[in-house]
matplotlib code that plots the C-alpha trace (Angstrom):
import matplotlib.pyplot as plt

x = [-14.4, -13.6, -13.8, -13.4, -12.8, -12.3, -11.5, -11.2, -8.8, -10.3, -13.8, -15.2, -18.0, -16.7, -17.6, -19.1, -17.6, -19.6, -18.2, -18.7, -18.9, -18.6, -16.4, -16.8, -20.6, -19.9, -18.0, -19.0, -22.7, -22.3, -24.0, -23.5, -22.7, -22.5, -21.7, -21.7, -20.2, -19.2, -15.9, -15.9, -17.3, -17.0, -18.3, -17.9, -18.6, -18.9, -20.6, -23.7, -23.3, -25.8, -23.6, -20.4, -17.2, -14.4, -12.9, -16.2, -17.2, -14.9, -16.9, -20.3, -19.6, -15.9, -15.9, -16.7, -17.4, -18.0, -17.4, -13.6, -12.6, -13.4, -11.7, -11.9, -10.8, -9.7, -9.2, -9.5, -8.2, -8.1, -6.9, -3.5, -3.9, -2.9, -5.4, -8.3, -7.6, -7.8, -10.9, -12.6, -12.9, -11.3, -12.7, -12.6, -15.0, -13.8, -14.5, -12.4, -9.6, -9.8, -9.4, -6.4, -4.6, -5.3, -3.9, -0.9, -0.3, 2.6, 2.7, -0.8, 0.8, 1.3, -2.5, -3.8, -2.9, -4.5, -4.2, -5.3, -4.9, -6.3, -7.1, -7.7, -8.9, -8.5, -11.0, -9.9, -6.2, -7.1, -4.6, -4.9, -2.8, -2.8, -1.3, -0.5, -0.2, 3.3, 1.9, 0.0, -1.4, -4.0, -2.7, -4.1, -3.4, -3.7, -3.3, -3.3, -4.0, -5.4, -5.9, -8.1, -7.1, -8.3, -7.8, -9.0, -8.1, -9.8, -7.0, -9.3, -11.4, -8.4, -6.7, -9.8, -9.8, -6.3, -6.1, -3.6, -2.7, 1.0, 3.7, 6.4, 9.5, 11.5, 8.5, 8.1, 11.8, 11.8, 8.7, 10.7, 13.8, 12.3, 8.8, 7.5, 8.2, 10.4, 8.8, 5.7, 6.0, 3.9, 4.3, 2.0, 2.9, 1.3, -0.2, 1.3, 0.9, 1.6, 4.1, 4.1, 4.4, 4.2, 2.6, 1.6, 0.9, -1.0, -1.8, -2.1, 0.8, 2.5, 3.2, 5.5, 6.2, 7.8, 8.3, 6.5, 6.8, 10.0, 10.1, 13.8, 12.6, 12.0, 15.8, 17.3, 21.0, 20.2, 16.9, 15.4, 16.0, 13.3, 12.6, 12.1, 9.8, 7.7, 5.0, 4.5, 4.4, 1.8, -0.3, -0.5, -1.1, -3.8, -5.4, -5.4, -7.0, -9.5, -10.6, -11.3, -13.0, -15.2, -16.6, -17.9, -20.8, -19.0, -15.6, -13.5, -9.9, -7.2, -5.7, -3.2, -0.6, 2.0, 2.6, 0.9, -2.8, -1.9, -0.4, -3.5, -5.7, -3.8, -4.9, -8.7, -10.5, -12.5, -15.7, -15.4, -15.0, -18.8, -18.6, -15.6, -15.2, -11.6, -10.7, -7.8, -7.5, -5.5, -5.7, -7.6, -5.3, -3.3, -1.5, -3.0, -6.4, -5.6, -3.6, -6.2, -8.8, -6.8, -6.5, -10.2, -11.0, -8.5, -9.7, -13.4, -14.3, -15.9, -13.6, -14.3, -11.9, -11.9, -10.8, -9.0, -10.5, -12.0, -14.5, -11.7, -9.7, -12.7, -13.0, -9.3, -8.6, -11.7, -11.0, -7.3, -8.3, -10.9, -8.2, -6.1, -9.0, -10.3, -6.8, -5.8, -3.0, -1.5, -2.5, -1.3, -3.6, -2.2, -4.2, -7.3, -7.2, -8.3, -11.4, -12.4, -11.6, -12.7, -16.0, -16.6, -16.3, -17.9, -21.4, -20.5, -18.9, -17.0, -14.8, -11.5, -8.4, -5.3, -1.6, 1.4, 3.7, 7.1, 7.1, 8.3, 10.0, 13.2, 12.9, 15.1, 12.8, 9.2, 7.7, 10.6, 12.5, 11.5, 14.0, 16.2, 18.9, 22.3, 20.8, 19.8, 22.9, 25.1, 23.7, 23.4, 26.0, 28.7, 28.0, 29.3, 27.9, 29.7, 28.1, 24.8, 25.3, 26.3, 23.0, 21.0, 22.3, 21.4, 17.8, 17.7, 18.7, 16.8, 13.8, 10.2, 10.2, 11.4, 15.1, 15.0, 13.5, 16.6, 18.7, 21.9, 19.9, 17.8, 20.4, 22.2, 19.0, 17.6, 20.9, 21.4, 17.8, 18.1, 21.4, 20.1, 16.9, 18.2, 21.9, 22.7, 19.6, 20.4, 23.9, 25.0, 23.1, 24.7, 24.4, 22.1, 19.9, 19.6, 18.7, 16.1, 14.5, 14.5, 12.9, 10.2, 9.4, 9.8, 9.0, 7.3, 4.6, 4.0, 3.9, 1.0, -0.7, -0.9, -2.5, -4.9, -6.2, -8.4, -9.2, -10.9, -13.8, -14.8, -13.7, -12.9, -9.3, -7.6, -3.9, -2.3, 1.2, 0.2, -0.8, 1.5, 1.3, 2.4, 5.1, 6.8, 6.8, 8.1, 10.8, 12.2, 12.7, 15.3, 12.4, 12.2, 13.3, 16.1, 18.0, 17.7, 19.6, 17.0, 19.1, 20.5, 20.5, 21.3, 18.2, 19.4, 19.8, 16.4, 14.6, 15.5, 12.8, 10.1, 10.9, 8.2, 5.5, 6.4, 6.8, 3.5, 1.6, 3.1, 1.6, -1.8, -2.6, 0.1, -1.7, -0.9, 2.8, 2.1, 0.4, 2.5, 3.0, 3.2, 6.9, 6.5, 7.6, 5.9, 6.6, 7.9, 10.7, 12.5, 13.2, 15.4, 18.5, 20.6, 18.5, 15.3, 16.9, 18.0, 14.5, 13.1, 15.7, 14.7, 11.0, 11.7, 13.3, 10.3, 7.9, 9.8, 9.5, 5.8, 5.2, 7.2, 4.9, 1.5, 2.3, 2.1, -1.3, -1.3, 0.1, 2.0, 0.9, 2.2, -1.0, -3.0, -0.6, -0.9, -4.7, -4.5, -1.8, -3.7, -6.9, -5.4, -2.7, -4.1, -4.1, -0.6, 0.8, -0.7, 2.2, 2.7, 6.0, 6.4, 7.2, 9.8, 9.0, 10.0, 6.5, 5.1, 8.1, 8.9, 8.5, 5.9, 6.2, 9.9, 10.6, 13.3, 11.5, 7.8, 6.6, 8.2, 6.9, 3.4, 3.5, 4.7, 2.1, -0.6, 0.5, 0.6, -3.0, -4.0, -2.3, -3.7, -7.2, -6.9, -5.3, -1.7, 0.7]
y = [-5.7, -7.1, -10.8, -13.5, -17.1, -20.2, -23.7, -26.9, -28.9, -32.2, -31.0, -30.8, -28.3, -24.8, -22.7, -19.4, -16.2, -13.3, -10.3, -6.7, -3.9, -1.0, 1.1, -0.6, 0.1, 3.8, 3.9, 0.7, 0.3, -3.4, -6.1, -9.3, -12.3, -15.4, -18.8, -22.0, -25.0, -28.1, -27.3, -23.7, -20.5, -17.4, -13.9, -11.1, -7.4, -5.3, -2.2, -2.2, -1.0, -0.1, -1.5, -3.3, -1.8, -3.9, -4.6, -5.0, -7.8, -10.0, -9.2, -10.1, -13.8, -14.1, -17.9, -21.1, -24.4, -28.0, -31.5, -31.3, -27.6, -24.4, -21.3, -17.8, -14.5, -11.9, -8.6, -8.5, -10.7, -9.6, -11.4, -10.2, -8.0, -10.7, -13.1, -10.6, -9.6, -13.3, -14.2, -10.8, -11.3, -8.8, -10.2, -13.9, -15.7, -17.7, -21.0, -19.7, -18.7, -22.2, -23.8, -21.6, -22.4, -26.2, -26.0, -23.7, -23.8, -21.6, -20.0, -18.6, -15.1, -15.4, -15.3, -13.4, -10.1, -7.8, -7.2, -10.4, -13.4, -16.6, -19.4, -22.9, -25.7, -29.2, -31.2, -34.7, -34.2, -31.8, -29.2, -25.4, -23.3, -19.5, -17.4, -13.7, -11.1, -9.5, -6.1, -7.1, -3.7, -4.8, -6.7, -10.1, -12.3, -15.9, -18.4, -22.1, -24.2, -27.7, -28.0, -24.9, -22.0, -18.5, -16.0, -12.4, -8.8, -7.5, -7.6, -7.3, -10.3, -12.6, -11.4, -12.0, -15.6, -16.3, -18.2, -15.6, -12.1, -12.0, -9.9, -11.3, -9.6, -9.8, -8.4, -5.3, -4.6, -4.8, -2.5, 0.0, -0.3, -0.5, 0.7, -2.8, -6.4, -8.3, -11.1, -13.0, -12.4, -9.8, -8.1, -10.9, -14.4, -17.1, -14.5, -14.2, -12.1, -13.0, -11.1, -10.6, -13.3, -16.1, -19.5, -20.8, -24.6, -25.9, -29.5, -31.4, -30.3, -28.9, -25.3, -24.3, -20.9, -20.4, -17.7, -18.2, -14.7, -12.8, -9.1, -9.5, -10.2, -6.5, -6.0, -6.1, -5.9, -4.3, -2.3, -1.1, 2.6, 5.2, 5.5, 1.7, 1.3, 4.4, 3.3, 0.0, 1.6, 4.1, 1.4, -0.7, 2.1, 3.5, 0.1, -0.5, 2.9, 2.5, -0.9, 0.6, 3.8, 2.1, -0.3, 2.2, 4.6, 7.3, 7.6, 9.9, 10.7, 12.1, 15.2, 17.2, 19.8, 17.2, 14.7, 11.4, 12.3, 14.5, 11.5, 9.4, 12.2, 12.5, 9.0, 9.7, 10.7, 14.0, 12.1, 10.5, 13.8, 13.8, 10.8, 11.8, 14.0, 15.1, 15.8, 16.8, 18.0, 20.7, 23.8, 26.9, 28.6, 25.4, 24.7, 21.2, 22.9, 26.0, 24.0, 21.3, 24.0, 25.7, 22.4, 21.7, 25.2, 24.7, 21.2, 21.6, 18.9, 18.6, 19.2, 19.2, 20.6, 19.0, 21.8, 20.8, 23.7, 24.3, 21.5, 19.1, 20.3, 19.8, 16.2, 15.4, 13.8, 11.5, 10.6, 9.9, 7.5, 5.8, 5.4, 3.4, 1.2, 0.6, -0.6, -2.5, 0.0, -0.5, 3.0, 5.9, 8.7, 11.2, 9.4, 10.9, 13.0, 9.9, 9.3, 12.9, 13.3, 10.1, 10.3, 13.6, 12.0, 8.5, 9.9, 10.7, 7.3, 4.5, 4.0, 5.9, 6.3, 7.3, 7.9, 6.2, 7.1, 5.5, 2.9, 5.9, 8.3, 7.7, 6.1, 8.5, 9.6, 8.9, 6.5, 4.2, 6.9, 5.5, 2.7, 4.0, 5.4, 4.6, 1.6, -0.2, 1.2, -0.6, -3.9, -3.5, -0.9, -1.5, -5.1, -4.1, -5.8, -3.4, -0.4, -2.1, -2.7, 0.9, 2.2, -0.6, 0.7, 4.3, 3.3, 1.1, 4.0, 6.8, 4.9, 4.5, 0.8, -0.3, -0.9, -4.0, -5.8, -5.1, -7.9, -9.4, -12.3, -10.2, -7.9, -10.9, -12.8, -9.7, -9.0, -12.6, -13.0, -9.9, -11.0, -14.5, -13.3, -10.2, -10.6, -14.3, -15.2, -12.5, -13.5, -11.8, -8.6, -5.3, -4.0, -1.2, -3.7, -5.8, -2.7, -1.9, -5.3, -5.0, -1.5, -2.7, -5.9, -4.6, -1.0, 0.4, -2.2, -2.4, 1.3, 1.2, -1.3, 1.4, 3.7, 1.3, -0.5, 2.4, 3.8, 0.5, 1.4, 4.3, 3.6, 0.8, 1.9, 1.1, 1.9, 1.7, 1.3, -2.1, -3.5, -6.3, -5.7, -2.1, -2.9, -5.6, -3.3, -0.3, -2.4, -3.5, 0.2, 2.8, 4.9, 2.6, 4.4, 1.9, 3.0, 6.8, 7.6, 6.0, 6.4, 9.8, 12.6, 15.1, 17.1, 17.2, 13.5, 12.8, 15.1, 12.6, 10.4, 12.7, 12.0, 9.4, 11.6, 14.3, 12.1, 10.3, 13.5, 14.8, 11.8, 12.1, 15.6, 18.2, 20.9, 19.2, 19.8, 23.5, 24.1, 24.9, 22.2, 22.6, 22.9, 26.1, 24.9, 23.5, 19.8, 20.6, 22.8, 19.7, 18.9, 22.1, 20.3, 21.9, 25.1, 23.1, 21.3, 24.7, 26.1, 23.0, 23.4, 27.0, 25.9, 23.3, 25.9, 28.2, 25.5, 24.7, 28.3, 28.1, 25.1, 26.5, 29.5, 27.7, 24.4, 20.8, 20.6, 16.9, 14.9, 15.5, 19.1, 20.1, 21.8, 18.7, 16.5, 18.8, 18.5, 14.7, 14.4, 16.7, 14.9, 11.5, 12.6, 10.5, 7.3, 8.1, 8.7, 5.4, 3.0, 0.2, -1.6, -2.4, 1.3, 3.8, 7.0, 8.8, 8.5, 10.7, 13.0, 13.6, 17.2, 16.2, 19.6, 19.5, 15.9, 15.0, 11.8, 12.7, 9.9, 7.2, 8.9, 8.9, 5.2, 4.2, 6.2, 4.9, 1.3, 2.0, 3.2, 0.1, -2.3, -0.6, -0.8, -4.6, -5.2, -6.0, -4.1]
z = [0.9, 4.4, 5.2, 7.9, 6.8, 8.9, 7.4, 9.3, 7.1, 8.4, 7.4, 10.9, 11.7, 12.3, 15.4, 14.1, 15.3, 16.6, 14.7, 16.0, 13.5, 15.9, 13.7, 10.3, 10.3, 10.4, 7.1, 5.3, 4.3, 5.1, 3.0, 4.9, 2.8, 5.0, 3.6, 5.7, 4.0, 5.8, 7.5, 6.1, 7.6, 5.5, 6.3, 3.7, 4.4, 1.3, 0.3, -1.9, -5.4, -8.1, -10.9, -10.2, -11.7, -13.1, -9.7, -7.8, -10.2, -8.2, -5.1, -6.4, -5.5, -4.6, -4.0, -5.8, -4.1, -5.3, -3.9, -4.7, -4.3, -2.5, -3.8, -2.3, -4.0, -1.5, -3.4, -7.2, -10.0, -13.6, -16.8, -18.2, -21.2, -23.7, -22.2, -22.1, -25.7, -26.6, -24.6, -24.4, -20.6, -18.3, -15.0, -14.7, -12.3, -9.4, -11.3, -14.2, -11.8, -10.3, -13.7, -14.5, -11.3, -11.6, -15.1, -14.7, -10.9, -9.9, -13.4, -13.1, -13.1, -16.8, -17.1, -14.0, -12.4, -9.8, -6.1, -4.4, -2.3, -3.8, -1.3, -2.7, -0.5, -2.1, -0.1, -1.1, -0.3, 2.7, 1.5, 1.4, -0.9, -0.7, -3.5, -3.2, -6.0, -6.5, -5.4, -2.3, -1.4, 1.2, 4.2, 5.2, 8.3, 9.1, 12.0, 12.0, 15.1, 15.5, 11.7, 11.7, 9.5, 10.3, 7.4, 7.5, 6.6, 9.7, 12.3, 15.3, 14.3, 13.9, 17.1, 19.1, 17.7, 19.2, 22.5, 23.8, 22.7, 22.9, 21.3, 19.0, 20.3, 17.1, 15.2, 17.3, 17.2, 13.4, 13.4, 15.4, 13.3, 9.8, 10.2, 9.3, 10.3, 7.9, 5.8, 6.9, 10.7, 12.5, 15.9, 17.3, 18.3, 16.1, 13.7, 10.2, 7.1, 3.5, 1.4, -2.4, -5.0, -2.4, -2.1, 1.3, 1.5, 4.5, 5.4, 8.7, 10.9, 7.8, 6.6, 3.8, 2.3, -1.2, -3.8, -7.1, -8.5, -7.5, -8.2, -8.9, -12.5, -12.7, -12.8, -16.4, -17.2, -20.6, -20.3, -23.5, -24.5, -23.8, -27.5, -27.9, -24.9, -24.8, -27.2, -25.4, -21.9, -23.2, -24.8, -21.7, -19.2, -21.5, -21.9, -18.1, -17.4, -20.3, -19.0, -15.6, -16.8, -19.4, -16.8, -14.3, -14.4, -12.5, -10.9, -8.9, -9.8, -7.6, -9.1, -7.0, -7.7, -8.6, -11.4, -10.5, -11.0, -13.9, -15.8, -15.1, -16.3, -19.6, -20.4, -20.1, -23.3, -23.1, -23.9, -20.4, -18.6, -18.1, -15.8, -13.6, -10.6, -9.9, -6.3, -4.0, -0.5, 1.2, 3.4, 2.1, -0.3, -0.8, -4.1, -3.8, -4.5, -6.6, -9.2, -9.8, -10.0, -12.8, -14.7, -14.4, -15.8, -18.7, -19.7, -18.7, -16.2, -12.7, -9.8, -6.0, -3.5, 0.0, 2.2, 5.4, 7.3, 10.8, 10.3, 9.5, 12.6, 14.8, 13.6, 13.3, 16.7, 16.6, 13.0, 13.8, 16.6, 14.4, 11.7, 14.2, 15.2, 11.7, 10.6, 13.7, 14.4, 10.9, 9.7, 11.8, 13.0, 10.5, 7.8, 9.4, 6.2, 4.3, 6.5, 6.1, 2.4, 0.9, 2.8, 1.0, -2.4, -1.9, -2.4, -6.0, -6.6, -4.7, -7.7, -7.5, -9.7, -7.9, -8.8, -10.3, -7.4, -6.8, -9.6, -11.6, -9.2, -7.2, -3.8, -1.9, 0.8, 0.0, 1.0, 1.6, 3.4, 6.8, 6.3, 3.5, 5.8, 7.2, 9.0, 5.8, 4.0, 6.6, 5.4, 1.6, 0.6, 3.2, 4.2, 7.6, 10.7, 13.1, 11.3, 11.5, 15.2, 15.7, 14.2, 15.9, 19.3, 18.4, 17.6, 20.7, 23.0, 21.3, 20.0, 21.1, 22.0, 25.5, 25.0, 27.3, 24.3, 22.2, 23.6, 22.1, 20.5, 18.2, 16.8, 15.2, 14.2, 12.4, 10.6, 9.6, 8.3, 6.1, 4.7, 4.0, 2.3, 0.4, 0.0, -0.2, -2.2, -4.8, -5.6, -8.8, -8.3, -7.2, -3.7, -4.9, -6.7, -3.6, -1.6, -4.2, -3.8, 0.0, -0.1, -2.4, -0.6, 2.9, 2.8, -0.4, -0.6, 3.1, 3.3, 0.7, 2.9, 5.6, 3.0, 1.3, 4.4, 5.4, 2.0, 0.9, 3.2, 1.0, -2.5, -4.8, -5.3, -8.6, -8.5, -12.0, -10.7, -9.1, -12.5, -13.5, -17.2, -16.6, -14.1, -16.2, -19.3, -17.3, -15.5, -18.9, -19.9, -19.0, -17.8, -14.7, -11.5, -10.8, -13.9, -13.2, -10.1, -7.8, -4.7, -5.7, -3.1, -5.8, -6.9, -10.5, -10.8, -9.2, -11.7, -14.5, -13.0, -14.3, -18.0, -18.3, -16.9, -19.4, -22.5, -21.8, -21.3, -24.5, -26.3, -24.7, -23.5, -24.0, -22.2, -18.9, -19.5, -19.7, -16.3, -13.3, -10.6, -6.8, -7.2, -9.1, -12.5, -15.6, -16.3, -19.8, -18.4, -17.2, -20.8, -21.1, -19.8, -17.2, -17.4, -16.7, -13.7, -12.4, -12.7, -10.9, -8.2, -7.7, -7.7, -5.0, -2.8, -3.4, -2.5, 0.7, 1.8, 0.9, 3.1, 5.9, 5.8, 5.4, 7.0, 5.7, 4.2, 3.4, 6.4, 9.5, 10.1, 13.6, 14.6, 13.8, 15.7, 18.6, 18.5, 18.5, 21.2, 23.5, 23.0, 23.9, 26.3, 29.1, 27.0, 25.6, 29.0, 30.3, 31.0, 28.6, 29.3, 25.6, 24.9, 26.2, 28.1, 24.9, 23.7, 26.5, 27.0, 23.3, 22.0, 19.3, 17.6, 17.0, 16.5, 13.9, 12.9, 13.1, 10.9, 13.0, 16.1, 14.7, 13.8, 17.3, 19.2, 16.9, 17.6, 21.3, 21.3, 19.4, 21.7, 24.7, 23.1, 22.6, 26.0, 25.2, 27.5]

ax = plt.figure().add_subplot(projection="3d")
ax.plot(x, y, z, "-o")
ax.set_aspect("equal")
plt.show()
């Protein structure tokens, strides 16, 4: 669902916006839902469904309005498990959500979960409150001027509503340093985003941001043992997935050569195999295709391979550019795979179940690796401003943003803000725990925003690792990544993070522990102690040689980057004073930091497109 909402806090008539669907139309069979209420203009773009699934039920009518209140649900809201067990209601209606918030206010997280922004307008007091879920996987943006709030998840719509399109210098420097802006700022002046677990309060000439759910509560000084916590983790995850599966007619499920989709699949009862379609994508001959095919033959369910072949290569450049435009430069061109792959499966169903990802695994290099480096270590592990400044200057001189922007003012401001928000505010936590919170708040979740922001055009994504019941249960256990060498560079220490996958699959579908992974070892072998870790280490080296031979068949393949770069070389070489010459002169095939490079050239193409240079 995409939306555009304007509210005049004083209740004056709202000027309607002419919204252009040049690229959205191509991917989203748009059903316009337009609502004009005095002082409120709301436009919702959603895909038509035959029968709404558990998440889509929120989108049938995502607002409620009466003389006193207007409430809008952006995303999806579900009842917590205890609440749904008590009321037998999984998906509350907007009016029910309104009543919960009026009754519990900032404690509504005890009753509600999901991936959402809840906007409440109290008409009598002329006050707007916006709540965000702890795992805010879809980005949203807002502006406030002359008592008019503009609130949307389509970046181009809200930028076009600004009086001026101007860059926020601090924001673009932070993007260059960390891959994301820190906190609620964006790279644009007077345009803000909302981070997780926050409350934004807006009244006439008044704006206040506060935390109402802090993910620091995930850190436990005495986490429960694996034996004590396994049954509860299994119950909650199974319940979460069952609630989803039982409320859709058909669904797709991601199943690759790794662990994530395999764990989800273990939770699905064989009687439901008839309504699922498993899928994965990769090059012809890829382990990402051959292994899921083997699993499907062994267990007996429908599987469709999405082959990234010549047809994909022919479309790659155009799809990469459309990825940039559809996301407002948030998602880089290398996610063209998503437009191609999800479009192949959406005819079967727009409901899709995808992986657990880094709630379980260590963080060392994926996806938080873009900022988990010496630069962030200098703040959290060393608390050394001189070390921070040294790395800051390296990125300034060797980076992709024009180094003129990196003036003396910003280096101190950025350092002080991070120390204030993530060091001083978490007095009593260890340096590694503070770094963990920083990575989740400012990298992990924002990284997933780059992923999900395009995917939602094709499928109603349900991501179990974003479920608050599951996260809180997992975080109280020694299975949680933070307690298992989460920052370890050592392969053997990092392998401990796979224990939960293996133990849960043992409880639900043991066969999945006996089929080889894309790392050339069977999951159960990791339970063989040092011998198992040694086998896994050898498998990792074998897989490395394999990928060196066949190329990267998921993202960042050099030949695909070359296709894109050559197709848009004129646009990329066009001068934009915000960026350095490195973007045009860089050897794109031998770059040491390809992901950062991809992100910057995608942003440049977007800013050129909207006329900011």
